[in-house]
C-alpha positions as CSV (number, residue, x, y, z in Angstrom):
1,X,95.7,95.7,100.8
2,X,98.1,94.4,103.4
3,X,98.6,96.5,106.8
4,X,101.6,98.0,107.8
5,X,103.5,97.5,110.9
6,X,104.4,100.9,112.7
7,X,107.9,101.3,113.6
8,X,109.2,100.9,117.1
9,X,111.5,103.2,118.8
10,X,111.4,106.9,119.1
11,X,111.5,109.7,116.3
12,X,112.0,113.3,116.9
13,X,111.4,116.3,114.5
14,X,111.9,120.0,115.1
15,X,109.7,122.9,113.5
16,X,111.4,126.1,113.0
17,X,109.3,128.0,110.3
18,X,105.6,127.4,111.7
19,X,106.2,126.4,115.5
20,X,102.5,125.9,116.2
21,X,101.6,123.3,113.1
22,X,100.7,120.5,115.4
23,X,96.7,120.4,115.1
24,X,97.0,117.0,113.9
25,X,98.7,115.5,117.1
26,X,95.2,114.8,119.1
27,X,93.8,113.2,115.6
28,X,97.1,110.7,115.4
29,X,96.4,110.0,119.1
30,X,92.8,108.8,118.4
31,X,94.6,106.4,116.2
32,X,96.7,105.2,118.8
33,X,100.0,106.9,118.1
34,X,102.2,108.1,121.2
35,X,102.9,111.8,120.0
36,X,103.5,114.8,121.9
37,X,104.7,118.2,121.4
38,X,107.1,120.1,123.3
39,X,108.0,123.7,122.1
40,X,109.0,123.4,118.7
41,X,109.9,119.5,118.9
42,X,107.2,116.5,118.1
43,X,108.2,113.2,119.6
44,X,106.8,109.9,118.1
45,X,106.9,106.7,120.1
46,X,106.6,103.7,117.7
47,X,103.8,100.8,118.4
48,X,102.7,97.9,116.9
49,X,99.5,99.0,115.3
50,X,97.1,101.5,114.8
51,X,93.5,101.4,115.1
52,X,90.6,102.9,113.0
53,X,89.4,106.5,114.1
54,X,87.1,109.1,113.4
55,X,89.0,112.3,113.0
56,X,89.4,115.7,111.3
57,X,92.0,117.1,109.5
58,X,92.6,121.1,110.1
59,X,94.9,121.7,107.2
60,X,96.6,120.1,104.4
61,X,99.4,118.6,106.3
62,X,97.2,117.5,109.0
63,X,94.9,115.8,106.4
64,X,97.7,113.9,104.5
65,X,99.0,112.6,107.8
66,X,95.8,111.3,108.7
67,X,95.2,109.7,105.6
68,X,98.5,107.9,106.1
69,X,97.8,106.7,109.6
70,X,94.2,105.4,108.2
71,X,95.7,103.6,105.8
72,X,98.2,102.0,108.5
73,X,95.3,101.5,110.8
74,X,93.2,98.3,111.3
75,X,89.6,99.0,110.7
76,X,87.8,101.6,108.7
77,X,88.3,105.3,109.4
78,X,86.6,108.3,108.7
79,X,88.5,111.6,107.9
80,X,86.6,114.9,108.0
81,X,88.3,118.1,106.3
82,X,89.5,116.5,103.3
83,X,89.0,119.6,101.2
84,X,92.3,120.7,102.7
85,X,94.0,117.8,100.9
86,X,92.1,117.9,97.8
87,X,93.2,121.8,97.6
88,X,97.0,121.0,97.6
89,X,97.2,117.2,96.9
90,X,93.9,116.7,94.4
91,X,95.7,113.7,92.9
92,X,96.7,112.0,96.1
93,X,93.8,109.8,97.0
94,X,93.1,108.5,93.4
95,X,96.4,107.6,93.2
96,X,96.6,105.9,96.3
97,X,93.4,104.0,95.2
98,X,95.2,103.1,92.1
99,X,97.9,101.2,94.3
100,X,95.4,99.2,96.0
101,X,93.9,101.4,98.9
102,X,90.5,100.9,99.9
103,X,89.0,104.2,100.0
104,X,85.7,105.7,99.7
105,X,85.5,109.5,99.2
106,X,82.6,111.8,99.8
107,X,82.5,115.2,98.6
108,X,82.0,117.7,101.7
């Protein structure tokens, strides 16, 4: 599967409902992403490539973001906490595999 190049520049997103939903930021930083939170705003600075990481998803949104980061990263990543993703997006991983994503899924 071809690797993706991450966008350059800066993106900002605001959180208005659950302002503390940023548990995935340290894990994204482990991939090499430049991300930070200030109040209810998350800022992401683009870079050329992400590197493999061993991380854990703390909730459904975090696990999904980490899967996307792992697909874009160079190398093999391990993501723990995938039961969160299977709970709400159970068909996502098989669909990604059908599209050519190289995934190994272990039950937790």
